[in-house]
Biopython code that builds the backbone (N, CA, C, O; Angstrom):
import numpy as np
from Bio.PDB.StructureBuilder import StructureBuilder

atoms = [
    (1, "MET", "N", (-2.041, -17.573, -0.905)),
    (1, "MET", "CA", (-2.431, -16.254, -0.454)),
    (1, "MET", "C", (-1.263, -15.297, -0.655)),
    (1, "MET", "O", (-0.111, -15.654, -0.407)),
    (2, "GLY", "N", (-1.558, -14.091, -1.102)),
    (2, "GLY", "CA", (-0.520, -13.092, -1.322)),
    (2, "GLY", "C", (0.035, -12.540, -0.021)),
    (2, "GLY", "O", (-0.500, -12.785, 1.060)),
    (3, "ARG", "N", (1.107, -11.800, -0.150)),
    (3, "ARG", "CA", (1.739, -11.184, 1.010)),
    (3, "ARG", "C", (1.204, -9.768, 1.176)),
    (3, "ARG", "O", (1.132, -9.004, 0.213)),
    (4, "LEU", "N", (0.836, -9.428, 2.391)),
    (4, "LEU", "CA", (0.337, -8.102, 2.690)),
    (4, "LEU", "C", (1.507, -7.126, 2.724)),
    (4, "LEU", "O", (2.410, -7.266, 3.548)),
    (5, "GLU", "N", (1.494, -6.139, 1.828)),
    (5, "GLU", "CA", (2.566, -5.153, 1.764)),
    (5, "GLU", "C", (2.106, -3.759, 2.153)),
    (5, "GLU", "O", (2.932, -2.914, 2.498)),
    (6, "TRP", "N", (0.808, -3.499, 2.106)),
    (6, "TRP", "CA", (0.280, -2.164, 2.351)),
    (6, "TRP", "C", (-0.937, -2.285, 3.255)),
    (6, "TRP", "O", (-1.888, -2.990, 2.918)),
    (7, "LEU", "N", (-0.921, -1.605, 4.403)),
    (7, "LEU", "CA", (-2.031, -1.637, 5.346)),
    (7, "LEU", "C", (-2.360, -0.209, 5.749)),
    (7, "LEU", "O", (-1.537, 0.470, 6.363)),
    (8, "ASP", "N", (-3.553, 0.248, 5.410)),
    (8, "ASP", "CA", (-3.971, 1.604, 5.768)),
    (8, "ASP", "C", (-5.314, 1.524, 6.477)),
    (8, "ASP", "O", (-6.352, 1.329, 5.845)),
    (9, "VAL", "N", (-5.284, 1.677, 7.785)),
    (9, "VAL", "CA", (-6.507, 1.678, 8.582)),
    (9, "VAL", "C", (-6.692, 3.045, 9.242)),
    (9, "VAL", "O", (-7.272, 3.150, 10.323)),
    (10, "SER", "N", (-6.198, 4.078, 8.587)),
    (10, "SER", "CA", (-6.277, 5.426, 9.139)),
    (10, "SER", "C", (-7.712, 5.939, 9.132)),
    (10, "SER", "O", (-8.527, 5.569, 8.287)),
    (11, "ASN", "N", (-7.992, 6.807, 10.106)),
    (11, "ASN", "CA", (-9.282, 7.493, 10.222)),
    (11, "ASN", "C", (-10.483, 6.547, 10.241)),
    (11, "ASN", "O", (-11.460, 6.764, 9.525)),
    (12, "ASN", "N", (-10.407, 5.507, 11.057)),
    (12, "ASN", "CA", (-11.488, 4.531, 11.162)),
    (12, "ASN", "C", (-12.083, 4.421, 12.562)),
    (12, "ASN", "O", (-12.893, 3.531, 12.819)),
    (13, "ARG", "N", (-11.696, 5.302, 13.457)),
    (13, "ARG", "CA", (-12.186, 5.277, 14.841)),
    (13, "ARG", "C", (-11.858, 3.970, 15.556)),
    (13, "ARG", "O", (-12.611, 3.525, 16.422)),
    (14, "LEU", "N", (-10.740, 3.361, 15.195)),
    (14, "LEU", "CA", (-10.305, 2.145, 15.888)),
    (14, "LEU", "C", (-9.933, 2.501, 17.314)),
    (14, "LEU", "O", (-9.367, 3.565, 17.562)),
    (15, "GLU", "N", (-10.245, 1.625, 18.252)),
    (15, "GLU", "CA", (-9.981, 1.863, 19.663)),
    (15, "GLU", "C", (-9.105, 0.765, 20.248)),
    (15, "GLU", "O", (-8.844, -0.257, 19.612)),
    (16, "LYS", "N", (-8.664, 0.999, 21.460)),
    (16, "LYS", "CA", (-7.816, 0.099, 22.242)),
    (16, "LYS", "C", (-6.388, 0.125, 21.721)),
    (16, "LYS", "O", (-5.874, 1.204, 21.428)),
    (17, "LYS", "N", (-5.722, -1.034, 21.593)),
    (17, "LYS", "CA", (-4.319, -1.032, 21.178)),
    (17, "LYS", "C", (-4.116, -1.863, 19.918)),
    (17, "LYS", "O", (-5.000, -2.613, 19.503)),
    (18, "ILE", "N", (-2.957, -1.720, 19.328)),
    (18, "ILE", "CA", (-2.594, -2.536, 18.173)),
    (18, "ILE", "C", (-2.186, -3.900, 18.729)),
    (18, "ILE", "O", (-1.238, -3.971, 19.512)),
    (19, "PRO", "N", (-2.861, -4.972, 18.356)),
    (19, "PRO", "CA", (-2.551, -6.290, 18.927)),
    (19, "PRO", "C", (-1.132, -6.760, 18.587)),
    (19, "PRO", "O", (-0.654, -6.566, 17.469)),
    (20, "GLU", "N", (-0.476, -7.373, 19.556)),
    (20, "GLU", "CA", (0.858, -7.942, 19.337)),
    (20, "GLU", "C", (0.836, -8.964, 18.206)),
    (20, "GLU", "O", (1.835, -9.141, 17.509)),
    (21, "SER", "N", (-0.291, -9.633, 18.021)),
    (21, "SER", "CA", (-0.390, -10.652, 16.977)),
    (21, "SER", "C", (-0.236, -10.071, 15.572)),
    (21, "SER", "O", (-0.027, -10.820, 14.617)),
    (22, "MET", "N", (-0.338, -8.753, 15.433)),
    (22, "MET", "CA", (-0.141, -8.112, 14.130)),
    (22, "MET", "C", (1.279, -8.336, 13.608)),
    (22, "MET", "O", (1.513, -8.283, 12.401)),
    (23, "ILE", "N", (2.216, -8.585, 14.507)),
    (23, "ILE", "CA", (3.597, -8.847, 14.081)),
    (23, "ILE", "C", (3.640, -10.055, 13.153)),
    (23, "ILE", "O", (4.454, -10.102, 12.231)),
    (24, "MET", "N", (2.772, -11.028, 13.392)),
    (24, "MET", "CA", (2.775, -12.246, 12.581)),
    (24, "MET", "C", (2.395, -11.976, 11.129)),
    (24, "MET", "O", (2.864, -12.677, 10.233)),
    (25, "ILE", "N", (1.553, -10.973, 10.879)),
    (25, "ILE", "CA", (1.177, -10.664, 9.498)),
    (25, "ILE", "C", (2.029, -9.551, 8.909)),
    (25, "ILE", "O", (1.929, -9.248, 7.720)),
    (26, "GLY", "N", (2.861, -8.943, 9.739)),
    (26, "GLY", "CA", (3.600, -7.772, 9.299)),
    (26, "GLY", "C", (4.937, -8.017, 8.650)),
    (26, "GLY", "O", (5.623, -7.056, 8.302)),
    (27, "GLY", "N", (5.336, -9.251, 8.470)),
    (27, "GLY", "CA", (6.662, -9.551, 7.955)),
    (27, "GLY", "C", (6.986, -8.973, 6.594)),
    (27, "GLY", "O", (8.151, -8.713, 6.292)),
    (28, "HIS", "N", (5.980, -8.770, 5.774)),
    (28, "HIS", "CA", (6.210, -8.261, 4.424)),
    (28, "HIS", "C", (5.688, -6.844, 4.233)),
    (28, "HIS", "O", (5.750, -6.302, 3.130)),
    (29, "LEU", "N", (5.171, -6.240, 5.306)),
    (29, "LEU", "CA", (4.638, -4.885, 5.192)),
    (29, "LEU", "C", (5.732, -3.888, 4.842)),
    (29, "LEU", "O", (6.797, -3.873, 5.458)),
    (30, "ARG", "N", (5.455, -3.062, 3.849)),
    (30, "ARG", "CA", (6.376, -1.980, 3.498)),
    (30, "ARG", "C", (5.806, -0.640, 3.933)),
    (30, "ARG", "O", (6.546, 0.331, 4.090)),
    (31, "HIS", "N", (4.497, -0.584, 4.129)),
    (31, "HIS", "CA", (3.831, 0.650, 4.546)),
    (31, "HIS", "C", (2.637, 0.295, 5.424)),
    (31, "HIS", "O", (1.923, -0.675, 5.166)),
    (32, "ALA", "N", (2.436, 1.093, 6.458)),
    (32, "ALA", "CA", (1.241, 0.953, 7.290)),
    (32, "ALA", "C", (0.875, 2.321, 7.836)),
    (32, "ALA", "O", (1.745, 3.151, 8.100)),
    (33, "SER", "N", (-0.411, 2.543, 8.001)),
    (33, "SER", "CA", (-0.880, 3.784, 8.610)),
    (33, "SER", "C", (-2.002, 3.466, 9.587)),
    (33, "SER", "O", (-3.034, 2.903, 9.222)),
    (34, "PHE", "N", (-1.771, 3.843, 10.836)),
    (34, "PHE", "CA", (-2.757, 3.694, 11.900)),
    (34, "PHE", "C", (-3.225, 5.070, 12.369)),
    (34, "PHE", "O", (-3.933, 5.171, 13.371)),
    (35, "ARG", "N", (-2.847, 6.112, 11.670)),
    (35, "ARG", "CA", (-3.088, 7.486, 12.106)),
    (35, "ARG", "C", (-4.574, 7.826, 12.145)),
    (35, "ARG", "O", (-5.391, 7.242, 11.433)),
    (36, "GLY", "N", (-4.891, 8.798, 13.008)),
    (36, "GLY", "CA", (-6.243, 9.320, 13.065)),
    (36, "GLY", "C", (-7.284, 8.377, 13.627)),
    (36, "GLY", "O", (-8.436, 8.399, 13.192)),
    (37, "ASN", "N", (-6.905, 7.552, 14.581)),
    (37, "ASN", "CA", (-7.852, 6.656, 15.237)),
    (37, "ASN", "C", (-7.922, 7.004, 16.722)),
    (37, "ASN", "O", (-7.576, 8.117, 17.115)),
    (38, "ARG", "N", (-8.359, 6.079, 17.527)),
    (38, "ARG", "CA", (-8.434, 6.273, 18.980)),
    (38, "ARG", "C", (-7.601, 5.206, 19.681)),
    (38, "ARG", "O", (-7.977, 4.707, 20.741)),
    (39, "LEU", "N", (-6.484, 4.869, 19.085)),
    (39, "LEU", "CA", (-5.632, 3.806, 19.615)),
    (39, "LEU", "C", (-4.822, 4.302, 20.803)),
    (39, "LEU", "O", (-4.487, 5.483, 20.895)),
    (40, "CYS", "N", (-4.516, 3.389, 21.703)),
    (40, "CYS", "CA", (-3.758, 3.706, 22.904)),
    (40, "CYS", "C", (-2.934, 2.475, 23.282)),
    (40, "CYS", "O", (-3.335, 1.346, 23.004)),
    (41, "GLY", "N", (-1.795, 2.694, 23.910)),
    (41, "GLY", "CA", (-0.969, 1.582, 24.353)),
    (41, "GLY", "C", (0.305, 1.465, 23.539)),
    (41, "GLY", "O", (0.573, 2.279, 22.655)),
    (42, "GLN", "N", (1.078, 0.449, 23.848)),
    (42, "GLN", "CA", (2.377, 0.270, 23.211)),
    (42, "GLN", "C", (2.247, -0.292, 21.801)),
    (42, "GLN", "O", (1.492, -1.231, 21.549)),
    (43, "ILE", "N", (3.001, 0.306, 20.899)),
    (43, "ILE", "CA", (3.099, -0.180, 19.525)),
    (43, "ILE", "C", (3.873, -1.495, 19.565)),
    (43, "ILE", "O", (4.892, -1.571, 20.252)),
    (44, "PRO", "N", (3.429, -2.533, 18.855)),
    (44, "PRO", "CA", (4.203, -3.782, 18.830)),
    (44, "PRO", "C", (5.667, -3.494, 18.495)),
    (44, "PRO", "O", (5.958, -2.770, 17.543)),
    (45, "GLN", "N", (6.575, -4.056, 19.269)),
    (45, "GLN", "CA", (7.981, -3.702, 19.141)),
    (45, "GLN", "C", (8.797, -4.640, 18.268)),
    (45, "GLN", "O", (10.020, -4.698, 18.395)),
    (46, "GLY", "N", (8.146, -5.362, 17.399)),
    (46, "GLY", "CA", (8.860, -6.176, 16.426)),
    (46, "GLY", "C", (8.785, -5.534, 15.059)),
    (46, "GLY", "O", (7.984, -4.629, 14.824)),
    (47, "ARG", "N", (9.627, -6.012, 14.162)),
    (47, "ARG", "CA", (9.576, -5.502, 12.794)),
    (47, "ARG", "C", (8.275, -5.905, 12.145)),
    (47, "ARG", "O", (7.791, -7.006, 12.408)),
    (48, "PRO", "N", (7.700, -5.097, 11.334)),
    (48, "PRO", "CA", (8.167, -3.795, 10.876)),
    (48, "PRO", "C", (7.571, -2.633, 11.656)),
    (48, "PRO", "O", (7.863, -1.478, 11.350)),
    (49, "PHE", "N", (6.733, -2.915, 12.670)),
    (49, "PHE", "CA", (5.990, -1.848, 13.334)),
    (49, "PHE", "C", (6.872, -0.835, 14.040)),
    (49, "PHE", "O", (6.516, 0.341, 14.114)),
    (50, "ASN", "N", (8.009, -1.262, 14.558)),
    (50, "ASN", "CA", (8.874, -0.327, 15.265)),
    (50, "ASN", "C", (9.800, 0.443, 14.326)),
    (50, "ASN", "O", (10.605, 1.249, 14.793)),
    (51, "VAL", "N", (9.707, 0.216, 13.028)),
    (51, "VAL", "CA", (10.535, 0.979, 12.084)),
    (51, "VAL", "C", (9.709, 1.874, 11.161)),
    (51, "VAL", "O", (10.275, 2.631, 10.373)),
    (52, "PHE", "N", (8.377, 1.798, 11.248)),
    (52, "PHE", "CA", (7.564, 2.733, 10.476)),
    (52, "PHE", "C", (7.763, 4.129, 11.052)),
    (52, "PHE", "O", (8.070, 4.263, 12.237)),
    (53, "PRO", "N", (7.595, 5.166, 10.245)),
    (53, "PRO", "CA", (7.803, 6.531, 10.742)),
    (53, "PRO", "C", (6.709, 6.951, 11.725)),
    (53, "PRO", "O", (5.633, 6.355, 11.772)),
    (54, "VAL", "N", (7.005, 7.974, 12.495)),
    (54, "VAL", "CA", (6.044, 8.527, 13.445)),
    (54, "VAL", "C", (4.733, 8.868, 12.747)),
    (54, "VAL", "O", (3.660, 8.703, 13.328)),
    (55, "SER", "N", (4.809, 9.337, 11.519)),
    (55, "SER", "CA", (3.603, 9.741, 10.782)),
    (55, "SER", "C", (2.599, 8.595, 10.622)),
    (55, "SER", "O", (1.421, 8.847, 10.368)),
    (56, "ALA", "N", (3.038, 7.358, 10.765)),
    (56, "ALA", "CA", (2.132, 6.207, 10.664)),
    (56, "ALA", "C", (1.252, 6.058, 11.903)),
    (56, "ALA", "O", (0.268, 5.319, 11.876)),
    (57, "TYR", "N", (1.598, 6.754, 12.990)),
    (57, "TYR", "CA", (0.915, 6.557, 14.268)),
    (57, "TYR", "C", (0.320, 7.828, 14.880)),
    (57, "TYR", "O", (-0.319, 7.749, 15.929)),
    (58, "VAL", "N", (0.507, 8.986, 14.263)),
    (58, "VAL", "CA", (0.053, 10.241, 14.863)),
    (58, "VAL", "C", (-1.467, 10.342, 14.903)),
    (58, "VAL", "O", (-2.179, 9.597, 14.230)),
    (59, "HIS", "N", (-1.939, 11.281, 15.709)),
    (59, "HIS", "CA", (-3.367, 11.586, 15.855)),
    (59, "HIS", "C", (-4.168, 10.406, 16.399)),
    (59, "HIS", "O", (-5.259, 10.100, 15.918)),
    (60, "ASN", "N", (-3.602, 9.751, 17.411)),
    (60, "ASN", "CA", (-4.284, 8.735, 18.190)),
    (60, "ASN", "C", (-4.323, 9.222, 19.634)),
    (60, "ASN", "O", (-3.725, 10.250, 19.954)),
    (61, "LEU", "N", (-5.013, 8.507, 20.502)),
    (61, "LEU", "CA", (-5.141, 8.956, 21.886)),
    (61, "LEU", "C", (-3.827, 8.895, 22.652)),
    (61, "LEU", "O", (-3.409, 9.893, 23.238)),
    (62, "CYS", "N", (-3.171, 7.740, 22.657)),
    (62, "CYS", "CA", (-1.975, 7.622, 23.501)),
    (62, "CYS", "C", (-1.089, 6.446, 23.085)),
    (62, "CYS", "O", (-0.708, 5.632, 23.927)),
    (63, "LEU", "N", (-0.765, 6.351, 21.810)),
    (63, "LEU", "CA", (0.179, 5.316, 21.385)),
    (63, "LEU", "C", (1.568, 5.679, 21.889)),
    (63, "LEU", "O", (1.935, 6.852, 21.942)),
    (64, "CYS", "N", (2.328, 4.665, 22.254)),
    (64, "CYS", "CA", (3.675, 4.913, 22.755)),
    (64, "CYS", "C", (4.586, 3.761, 22.360)),
    (64, "CYS", "O", (4.123, 2.712, 21.910)),
    (65, "GLY", "N", (5.872, 3.965, 22.530)),
    (65, "GLY", "CA", (6.872, 2.981, 22.137)),
    (65, "GLY", "C", (7.399, 3.308, 20.760)),
    (65, "GLY", "O", (6.712, 3.943, 19.961)),
    (66, "LYS", "N", (8.607, 2.881, 20.480)),
    (66, "LYS", "CA", (9.283, 3.218, 19.236)),
    (66, "LYS", "C", (8.371, 3.046, 18.032)),
    (66, "LYS", "O", (7.782, 1.975, 17.885)),
    (67, "PRO", "N", (8.222, 4.028, 17.172)),
    (67, "PRO", "CA", (8.961, 5.280, 17.025)),
    (67, "PRO", "C", (8.345, 6.454, 17.777)),
    (67, "PRO", "O", (8.865, 7.567, 17.691)),
    (68, "MET", "N", (7.255, 6.244, 18.512)),
    (68, "MET", "CA", (6.629, 7.299, 19.307)),
    (68, "MET", "C", (7.394, 7.427, 20.627)),
    (68, "MET", "O", (8.307, 6.645, 20.892)),
    (69, "PRO", "N", (7.025, 8.414, 21.458)),
    (69, "PRO", "CA", (7.685, 8.531, 22.764)),
    (69, "PRO", "C", (7.557, 7.242, 23.576)),
    (69, "PRO", "O", (6.623, 6.463, 23.387)),
    (70, "LEU", "N", (8.504, 7.037, 24.473)),
    (70, "LEU", "CA", (8.488, 5.855, 25.330)),
    (70, "LEU", "C", (7.218, 5.801, 26.162)),
    (70, "LEU", "O", (6.642, 6.835, 26.501)),
    (71, "CYS", "N", (6.790, 4.599, 26.485)),
    (71, "CYS", "CA", (5.610, 4.417, 27.328)),
    (71, "CYS", "C", (5.974, 4.732, 28.774)),
    (71, "CYS", "O", (7.077, 4.435, 29.234)),
    (72, "LYS", "N", (5.035, 5.332, 29.470)),
    (72, "LYS", "CA", (5.244, 5.608, 30.890)),
    (72, "LYS", "C", (4.974, 4.338, 31.668)),
    (72, "LYS", "O", (4.033, 3.603, 31.369)),
    (73, "SER", "N", (5.795, 4.084, 32.654)),
    (73, "SER", "CA", (5.635, 2.891, 33.481)),
    (73, "SER", "C", (4.462, 3.082, 34.429)),
    (73, "SER", "O", (4.294, 4.153, 35.012)),
    (74, "ASN", "N", (3.661, 2.053, 34.579)),
    (74, "ASN", "CA", (2.545, 2.095, 35.522)),
    (74, "ASN", "C", (2.975, 1.698, 36.928)),
    (74, "ASN", "O", (2.225, 1.866, 37.889)),
    (75, "SER", "N", (4.192, 1.169, 37.036)),
    (75, "SER", "CA", (4.644, 0.727, 38.351)),
    (75, "SER", "C", (5.172, 1.912, 39.146)),
    (75, "SER", "O", (5.779, 2.827, 38.590)),
    (76, "LYS", "N", (4.937, 1.884, 40.440)),
    (76, "LYS", "CA", (5.410, 2.948, 41.315)),
    (76, "LYS", "C", (6.611, 2.430, 42.080)),
    (76, "LYS", "O", (6.607, 1.312, 42.594)),
    (77, "ALA", "N", (7.626, 3.254, 42.147)),
    (77, "ALA", "CA", (8.834, 2.866, 42.867)),
    (77, "ALA", "C", (8.551, 2.857, 44.368)),
    (77, "ALA", "O", (7.847, 3.725, 44.884)),
    (78, "THR", "N", (9.097, 1.885, 45.043)),
    (78, "THR", "CA", (8.963, 1.810, 46.486)),
    (78, "THR", "C", (10.129, 2.540, 47.115)),
    (78, "THR", "O", (11.287, 2.283, 46.786)),
    (79, "VAL", "N", (9.819, 3.454, 48.022)),
    (79, "VAL", "CA", (10.861, 4.223, 48.694)),
    (79, "VAL", "C", (11.111, 3.593, 50.052)),
    (79, "VAL", "O", (10.187, 3.420, 50.847)),
    (80, "HIS", "N", (12.371, 3.251, 50.314)),
    (80, "HIS", "CA", (12.746, 2.675, 51.609)),
    (80, "HIS", "C", (13.435, 3.749, 52.427)),
    (80, "HIS", "O", (14.376, 4.388, 51.955)),
    (81, "ALA", "N", (12.966, 3.953, 53.667)),
    (81, "ALA", "CA", (13.556, 4.982, 54.526)),
    (81, "ALA", "C", (14.571, 4.374, 55.452)),
    (81, "ALA", "O", (15.177, 5.084, 56.255)),
]
sb = StructureBuilder()
sb.init_structure("model")
sb.init_model(0)
sb.init_chain("A")
sb.init_seg("    ")
for serial, (resi, resn, name, xyz) in enumerate(atoms, 1):
    if name == "N":
        sb.init_residue(resn, " ", resi, " ")
    sb.init_atom(name, np.array(xyz, "f"), 0.0, 1.0, " ", f" {name:<3s}", serial, name[0])
structure = sb.get_structure()
């Protein structure tokens, strides 16, 4: 089987998040585009997904994590008086 070097799933109305398991197939990727979908959640933080440019992820609902803005924490800090 050949090595996947180019992945373009832009403008396909994909929803939810990019699965962490994508890192396993991404070792040889030189280009990827997830732009223009309905994706949300943290971008897988392994190579090569965290080194693709912001333009690979724009125009989604709420993708976060490098190279996009940091994800907001869902945990609430406990205040001790």
